[in-house]
TORKOL-4160 file (C-alpha; in steps of 0.2 Angstrom, whole numbers, padded with zeros to 4 digits, m for minus):
278
<pt num="1" X="m0090" Y="0060" Z="m0293"/>
<pt num="2" X="m0086" Y="0072" Z="m0278"/>
<pt num="3" X="m0082" Y="0066" Z="m0261"/>
<pt num="4" X="m0086" Y="0073" Z="m0244"/>
<pt num="5" X="m0071" Y="0081" Z="m0236"/>
<pt num="6" X="m0069" Y="0080" Z="m0217"/>
<pt num="7" X="m0062" Y="0096" Z="m0210"/>
<pt num="8" X="m0047" Y="0096" Z="m0198"/>
<pt num="9" X="m0050" Y="0102" Z="m0181"/>
<pt num="10" X="m0044" Y="0118" Z="m0175"/>
<pt num="11" X="m0043" Y="0115" Z="m0157"/>
<pt num="12" X="m0041" Y="0100" Z="m0145"/>
<pt num="13" X="m0058" Y="0095" Z="m0146"/>
<pt num="14" X="m0261" Y="m0003" Z="m0261"/>
<pt num="15" X="m0267" Y="0004" Z="m0279"/>
<pt num="16" X="m0273" Y="0022" Z="m0282"/>
<pt num="17" X="m0286" Y="0029" Z="m0294"/>
<pt num="18" X="m0282" Y="0042" Z="m0307"/>
<pt num="19" X="m0290" Y="0056" Z="m0297"/>
<pt num="20" X="m0280" Y="0050" Z="m0281"/>
<pt num="21" X="m0264" Y="0051" Z="m0292"/>
<pt num="22" X="m0268" Y="0068" Z="m0298"/>
<pt num="23" X="m0272" Y="0074" Z="m0280"/>
<pt num="24" X="m0255" Y="0067" Z="m0275"/>
<pt num="25" X="m0246" Y="0076" Z="m0289"/>
<pt num="26" X="m0254" Y="0092" Z="m0284"/>
<pt num="27" X="m0250" Y="0090" Z="m0266"/>
<pt num="28" X="m0232" Y="0086" Z="m0270"/>
<pt num="29" X="m0231" Y="0102" Z="m0281"/>
<pt num="30" X="m0238" Y="0113" Z="m0268"/>
<pt num="31" X="m0230" Y="0105" Z="m0253"/>
<pt num="32" X="m0219" Y="0115" Z="m0241"/>
<pt num="33" X="m0221" Y="0133" Z="m0237"/>
<pt num="34" X="m0222" Y="0146" Z="m0250"/>
<pt num="35" X="m0204" Y="0152" Z="m0247"/>
<pt num="36" X="m0198" Y="0134" Z="m0251"/>
<pt num="37" X="m0207" Y="0134" Z="m0267"/>
<pt num="38" X="m0201" Y="0151" Z="m0273"/>
<pt num="39" X="m0185" Y="0142" Z="m0280"/>
<pt num="40" X="m0182" Y="0127" Z="m0291"/>
<pt num="41" X="m0170" Y="0114" Z="m0285"/>
<pt num="42" X="m0158" Y="0121" Z="m0299"/>
<pt num="43" X="m0159" Y="0138" Z="m0292"/>
<pt num="44" X="m0156" Y="0132" Z="m0274"/>
<pt num="45" X="m0140" Y="0122" Z="m0280"/>
<pt num="46" X="m0133" Y="0137" Z="m0290"/>
<pt num="47" X="m0137" Y="0149" Z="m0275"/>
<pt num="48" X="m0127" Y="0137" Z="m0263"/>
<pt num="49" X="m0113" Y="0137" Z="m0275"/>
<pt num="50" X="m0111" Y="0156" Z="m0278"/>
<pt num="51" X="m0098" Y="0166" Z="m0269"/>
<pt num="52" X="m0109" Y="0179" Z="m0260"/>
<pt num="53" X="m0099" Y="0195" Z="m0265"/>
<pt num="54" X="m0090" Y="0189" Z="m0280"/>
<pt num="55" X="m0105" Y="0182" Z="m0288"/>
<pt num="56" X="m0098" Y="0167" Z="m0297"/>
<pt num="57" X="m0095" Y="0148" Z="m0293"/>
<pt num="58" X="m0078" Y="0141" Z="m0290"/>
<pt num="59" X="m0067" Y="0140" Z="m0306"/>
<pt num="60" X="m0062" Y="0122" Z="m0300"/>
<pt num="61" X="m0080" Y="0116" Z="m0299"/>
<pt num="62" X="m0082" Y="0104" Z="m0314"/>
<pt num="63" X="m0097" Y="0095" Z="m0306"/>
<pt num="64" X="m0111" Y="0108" Z="m0305"/>
<pt num="65" X="m0116" Y="0108" Z="m0323"/>
<pt num="66" X="m0121" Y="0089" Z="m0322"/>
<pt num="67" X="m0128" Y="0093" Z="m0305"/>
<pt num="68" X="m0140" Y="0106" Z="m0312"/>
<pt num="69" X="m0146" Y="0094" Z="m0325"/>
<pt num="70" X="m0150" Y="0081" Z="m0312"/>
<pt num="71" X="m0159" Y="0094" Z="m0303"/>
<pt num="72" X="m0170" Y="0097" Z="m0318"/>
<pt num="73" X="m0175" Y="0079" Z="m0319"/>
<pt num="74" X="m0179" Y="0078" Z="m0300"/>
<pt num="75" X="m0189" Y="0094" Z="m0301"/>
<pt num="76" X="m0199" Y="0088" Z="m0316"/>
<pt num="77" X="m0203" Y="0072" Z="m0306"/>
<pt num="78" X="m0208" Y="0081" Z="m0290"/>
<pt num="79" X="m0220" Y="0091" Z="m0301"/>
<pt num="80" X="m0228" Y="0076" Z="m0309"/>
<pt num="81" X="m0221" Y="0078" Z="m0326"/>
<pt num="82" X="m0210" Y="0063" Z="m0328"/>
<pt num="83" X="m0208" Y="0046" Z="m0321"/>
<pt num="84" X="m0197" Y="0030" Z="m0323"/>
<pt num="85" X="m0204" Y="0016" Z="m0332"/>
<pt num="86" X="m0211" Y="0002" Z="m0321"/>
<pt num="87" X="m0198" Y="m0010" Z="m0314"/>
<pt num="88" X="m0198" Y="m0028" Z="m0321"/>
<pt num="89" X="m0187" Y="m0043" Z="m0318"/>
<pt num="90" X="m0177" Y="m0038" Z="m0333"/>
<pt num="91" X="m0176" Y="m0019" Z="m0329"/>
<pt num="92" X="m0176" Y="m0018" Z="m0310"/>
<pt num="93" X="m0161" Y="m0007" Z="m0308"/>
<pt num="94" X="m0165" Y="0012" Z="m0308"/>
<pt num="95" X="m0152" Y="0015" Z="m0321"/>
<pt num="96" X="m0159" Y="0003" Z="m0333"/>
<pt num="97" X="m0176" Y="0011" Z="m0333"/>
<pt num="98" X="m0181" Y="0024" Z="m0345"/>
<pt num="99" X="m0189" Y="0041" Z="m0342"/>
<pt num="100" X="m0206" Y="0043" Z="m0348"/>
<pt num="101" X="m0217" Y="0059" Z="m0350"/>
<pt num="102" X="m0232" Y="0059" Z="m0338"/>
<pt num="103" X="m0238" Y="0076" Z="m0342"/>
<pt num="104" X="m0233" Y="0089" Z="m0354"/>
<pt num="105" X="m0242" Y="0103" Z="m0345"/>
<pt num="106" X="m0230" Y="0119" Z="m0345"/>
<pt num="107" X="m0222" Y="0122" Z="m0328"/>
<pt num="108" X="m0218" Y="0140" Z="m0331"/>
<pt num="109" X="m0200" Y="0138" Z="m0330"/>
<pt num="110" X="m0190" Y="0139" Z="m0346"/>
<pt num="111" X="m0177" Y="0126" Z="m0343"/>
<pt num="112" X="m0190" Y="0113" Z="m0336"/>
<pt num="113" X="m0202" Y="0116" Z="m0351"/>
<pt num="114" X="m0187" Y="0115" Z="m0363"/>
<pt num="115" X="m0182" Y="0098" Z="m0356"/>
<pt num="116" X="m0200" Y="0092" Z="m0356"/>
<pt num="117" X="m0200" Y="0095" Z="m0375"/>
<pt num="118" X="m0185" Y="0085" Z="m0377"/>
<pt num="119" X="m0191" Y="0071" Z="m0367"/>
<pt num="120" X="m0208" Y="0071" Z="m0377"/>
<pt num="121" X="m0199" Y="0071" Z="m0394"/>
<pt num="122" X="m0187" Y="0057" Z="m0389"/>
<pt num="123" X="m0191" Y="0039" Z="m0396"/>
<pt num="124" X="m0185" Y="0027" Z="m0389"/>
<pt num="125" X="m0185" Y="0035" Z="m0372"/>
<pt num="126" X="m0168" Y="0038" Z="m0363"/>
<pt num="127" X="m0162" Y="0033" Z="m0345"/>
<pt num="128" X="m0159" Y="0045" Z="m0331"/>
<pt num="129" X="m0140" Y="0044" Z="m0334"/>
<pt num="130" X="m0142" Y="0046" Z="m0353"/>
<pt num="131" X="m0153" Y="0062" Z="m0350"/>
<pt num="132" X="m0140" Y="0070" Z="m0338"/>
<pt num="133" X="m0126" Y="0067" Z="m0351"/>
<pt num="134" X="m0137" Y="0073" Z="m0366"/>
<pt num="135" X="m0143" Y="0089" Z="m0357"/>
<pt num="136" X="m0125" Y="0093" Z="m0352"/>
<pt num="137" X="m0119" Y="0090" Z="m0370"/>
<pt num="138" X="m0107" Y="0075" Z="m0365"/>
<pt num="139" X="m0112" Y="0064" Z="m0380"/>
<pt num="140" X="m0102" Y="0058" Z="m0395"/>
<pt num="141" X="m0118" Y="0056" Z="m0405"/>
<pt num="142" X="m0119" Y="0071" Z="m0417"/>
<pt num="143" X="m0138" Y="0067" Z="m0419"/>
<pt num="144" X="m0141" Y="0070" Z="m0401"/>
<pt num="145" X="m0132" Y="0087" Z="m0398"/>
<pt num="146" X="m0148" Y="0096" Z="m0400"/>
<pt num="147" X="m0153" Y="0090" Z="m0383"/>
<pt num="148" X="m0140" Y="0100" Z="m0374"/>
<pt num="149" X="m0146" Y="0114" Z="m0363"/>
<pt num="150" X="m0135" Y="0129" Z="m0366"/>
<pt num="151" X="m0131" Y="0143" Z="m0354"/>
<pt num="152" X="m0140" Y="0135" Z="m0340"/>
<pt num="153" X="m0130" Y="0143" Z="m0326"/>
<pt num="154" X="m0133" Y="0160" Z="m0334"/>
<pt num="155" X="m0152" Y="0157" Z="m0336"/>
<pt num="156" X="m0154" Y="0151" Z="m0319"/>
<pt num="157" X="m0144" Y="0166" Z="m0312"/>
<pt num="158" X="m0156" Y="0177" Z="m0323"/>
<pt num="159" X="m0171" Y="0170" Z="m0315"/>
<pt num="160" X="m0163" Y="0173" Z="m0297"/>
<pt num="161" X="m0160" Y="0191" Z="m0302"/>
<pt num="162" X="m0178" Y="0193" Z="m0307"/>
<pt num="163" X="m0183" Y="0186" Z="m0290"/>
<pt num="164" X="m0173" Y="0199" Z="m0282"/>
<pt num="165" X="m0160" Y="0186" Z="m0274"/>
<pt num="166" X="m0145" Y="0191" Z="m0286"/>
<pt num="167" X="m0139" Y="0206" Z="m0295"/>
<pt num="168" X="m0129" Y="0208" Z="m0311"/>
<pt num="169" X="m0112" Y="0215" Z="m0312"/>
<pt num="170" X="m0097" Y="0215" Z="m0323"/>
<pt num="171" X="m0079" Y="0210" Z="m0317"/>
<pt num="172" X="m0063" Y="0212" Z="m0326"/>
<pt num="173" X="m0051" Y="0197" Z="m0325"/>
<pt num="174" X="m0036" Y="0204" Z="m0334"/>
<pt num="175" X="m0039" Y="0195" Z="m0350"/>
<pt num="176" X="m0058" Y="0196" Z="m0351"/>
<pt num="177" X="m0073" Y="0203" Z="m0343"/>
<pt num="178" X="m0086" Y="0191" Z="m0335"/>
<pt num="179" X="m0104" Y="0194" Z="m0330"/>
<pt num="180" X="m0106" Y="0190" Z="m0311"/>
<pt num="181" X="m0121" Y="0188" Z="m0300"/>
<pt num="182" X="m0117" Y="0193" Z="m0282"/>
<pt num="183" X="m0130" Y="0188" Z="m0269"/>
<pt num="184" X="m0141" Y="0203" Z="m0263"/>
<pt num="185" X="m0154" Y="0193" Z="m0253"/>
<pt num="186" X="m0143" Y="0184" Z="m0241"/>
<pt num="187" X="m0159" Y="0179" Z="m0230"/>
<pt num="188" X="m0164" Y="0167" Z="m0244"/>
<pt num="189" X="m0147" Y="0159" Z="m0245"/>
<pt num="190" X="m0146" Y="0158" Z="m0226"/>
<pt num="191" X="m0163" Y="0149" Z="m0226"/>
<pt num="192" X="m0156" Y="0136" Z="m0238"/>
<pt num="193" X="m0141" Y="0133" Z="m0228"/>
<pt num="194" X="m0151" Y="0132" Z="m0212"/>
<pt num="195" X="m0163" Y="0119" Z="m0220"/>
<pt num="196" X="m0148" Y="0108" Z="m0225"/>
<pt num="197" X="m0140" Y="0110" Z="m0208"/>
<pt num="198" X="m0156" Y="0106" Z="m0199"/>
<pt num="199" X="m0159" Y="0091" Z="m0210"/>
<pt num="200" X="m0143" Y="0082" Z="m0204"/>
<pt num="201" X="m0143" Y="0089" Z="m0186"/>
<pt num="202" X="m0158" Y="0095" Z="m0176"/>
<pt num="203" X="m0171" Y="0087" Z="m0187"/>
<pt num="204" X="m0161" Y="0071" Z="m0191"/>
<pt num="205" X="m0172" Y="0056" Z="m0193"/>
<pt num="206" X="m0160" Y="0042" Z="m0199"/>
<pt num="207" X="m0172" Y="0037" Z="m0212"/>
<pt num="208" X="m0171" Y="0045" Z="m0229"/>
<pt num="209" X="m0190" Y="0041" Z="m0233"/>
<pt num="210" X="m0195" Y="0052" Z="m0218"/>
<pt num="211" X="m0185" Y="0067" Z="m0224"/>
<pt num="212" X="m0194" Y="0080" Z="m0235"/>
<pt num="213" X="m0192" Y="0075" Z="m0253"/>
<pt num="214" X="m0186" Y="0092" Z="m0259"/>
<pt num="215" X="m0174" Y="0093" Z="m0245"/>
<pt num="216" X="m0167" Y="0076" Z="m0248"/>
<pt num="217" X="m0166" Y="0080" Z="m0267"/>
<pt num="218" X="m0157" Y="0096" Z="m0263"/>
<pt num="219" X="m0144" Y="0087" Z="m0251"/>
<pt num="220" X="m0140" Y="0074" Z="m0265"/>
<pt num="221" X="m0139" Y="0087" Z="m0278"/>
<pt num="222" X="m0128" Y="0099" Z="m0268"/>
<pt num="223" X="m0116" Y="0084" Z="m0265"/>
<pt num="224" X="m0116" Y="0079" Z="m0283"/>
<pt num="225" X="m0113" Y="0098" Z="m0288"/>
<pt num="226" X="m0099" Y="0099" Z="m0275"/>
<pt num="227" X="m0107" Y="0113" Z="m0265"/>
<pt num="228" X="m0113" Y="0104" Z="m0250"/>
<pt num="229" X="m0097" Y="0109" Z="m0240"/>
<pt num="230" X="m0103" Y="0127" Z="m0243"/>
<pt num="231" X="m0119" Y="0123" Z="m0232"/>
<pt num="232" X="m0109" Y="0116" Z="m0218"/>
<pt num="233" X="m0094" Y="0127" Z="m0218"/>
<pt num="234" X="m0101" Y="0139" Z="m0204"/>
<pt num="235" X="m0104" Y="0125" Z="m0192"/>
<pt num="236" X="m0093" Y="0122" Z="m0176"/>
<pt num="237" X="m0081" Y="0108" Z="m0178"/>
<pt num="238" X="m0091" Y="0095" Z="m0168"/>
<pt num="239" X="m0107" Y="0099" Z="m0178"/>
<pt num="240" X="m0098" Y="0100" Z="m0194"/>
<pt num="241" X="m0091" Y="0082" Z="m0192"/>
<pt num="242" X="m0108" Y="0076" Z="m0187"/>
<pt num="243" X="m0116" Y="0084" Z="m0202"/>
<pt num="244" X="m0103" Y="0076" Z="m0214"/>
<pt num="245" X="m0104" Y="0059" Z="m0206"/>
<pt num="246" X="m0123" Y="0058" Z="m0207"/>
<pt num="247" X="m0123" Y="0065" Z="m0225"/>
<pt num="248" X="m0110" Y="0052" Z="m0230"/>
<pt num="249" X="m0121" Y="0038" Z="m0222"/>
<pt num="250" X="m0136" Y="0044" Z="m0232"/>
<pt num="251" X="m0126" Y="0046" Z="m0248"/>
<pt num="252" X="m0118" Y="0029" Z="m0246"/>
<pt num="253" X="m0135" Y="0020" Z="m0246"/>
<pt num="254" X="m0139" Y="0008" Z="m0260"/>
<pt num="255" X="m0150" Y="0019" Z="m0272"/>
<pt num="256" X="m0158" Y="0003" Z="m0280"/>
<pt num="257" X="m0163" Y="m0003" Z="m0263"/>
<pt num="258" X="m0170" Y="0013" Z="m0256"/>
<pt num="259" X="m0178" Y="0018" Z="m0273"/>
<pt num="260" X="m0189" Y="0002" Z="m0272"/>
<pt num="261" X="m0195" Y="0005" Z="m0255"/>
<pt num="262" X="m0214" Y="0011" Z="m0252"/>
<pt num="263" X="m0217" Y="0030" Z="m0255"/>
<pt num="264" X="m0199" Y="0032" Z="m0262"/>
<pt num="265" X="m0197" Y="0045" Z="m0275"/>
<pt num="266" X="m0188" Y="0034" Z="m0288"/>
<pt num="267" X="m0181" Y="0049" Z="m0298"/>
<pt num="268" X="m0171" Y="0056" Z="m0283"/>
<pt num="269" X="m0162" Y="0039" Z="m0280"/>
<pt num="270" X="m0160" Y="0036" Z="m0299"/>
<pt num="271" X="m0151" Y="0053" Z="m0300"/>
<pt num="272" X="m0140" Y="0048" Z="m0285"/>
<pt num="273" X="m0136" Y="0031" Z="m0294"/>
<pt num="274" X="m0131" Y="0040" Z="m0310"/>
<pt num="275" X="m0119" Y="0052" Z="m0300"/>
<pt num="276" X="m0112" Y="0037" Z="m0291"/>
<pt num="277" X="m0108" Y="0028" Z="m0307"/>
<pt num="278" X="m0100" Y="0043" Z="m0315"/>
């Protein structure tokens, strides 16, 4: 699990009906402005992690693969496709509750739809932590290797190329050639950075349940993928420290407590709990 790093200073300074449920799902899937909905959470995380000119993520980042898989689960939840099984006295903790299919309607995203097929075909159902491990390929069970999602970063990058945000190049690294994806639409990346910065600075509300769900999910995933620092690196020292401290306060909250509060998106907190345990 990654940790937030403080930068040193440079100077001296009630029940619903089915129709209501469907309406809520539709609202959640279409919430936010159209620009926010252009990208999936996985695309946003990868975009934050890419070096703009070089077009690749840090070679030292070994967290982003599992972070992207967690993003898939949150994205499916926000789109009303999957849910956690209801809490019981025996299974109250988020990590003890299994992921169930709520709708197998296609999303139009290849990775999301591939994951939906895996979840639909799995019996008995798996937990959030198990799905992150299975989708990443971190399993010793040879009968479950078919659940691994392959070439995820490259497939997400290809989608961003199709959306005009990245381009494709080849770079030579002495012993091998590597396909890279430099950022061409810097405005889109700056929008993401601004959204995260405003969340913990100008628009800080000190209550995670009043933060936009997609923004909360992105913040948690960016931390889990070790790319949150990239979003804060341009801030002056004083604001950087404030952003880091507030992010740490949020990420240090008890997922089981927060996930059981009214109007909480359980999947977001379950994913945070899974990364805290890893």
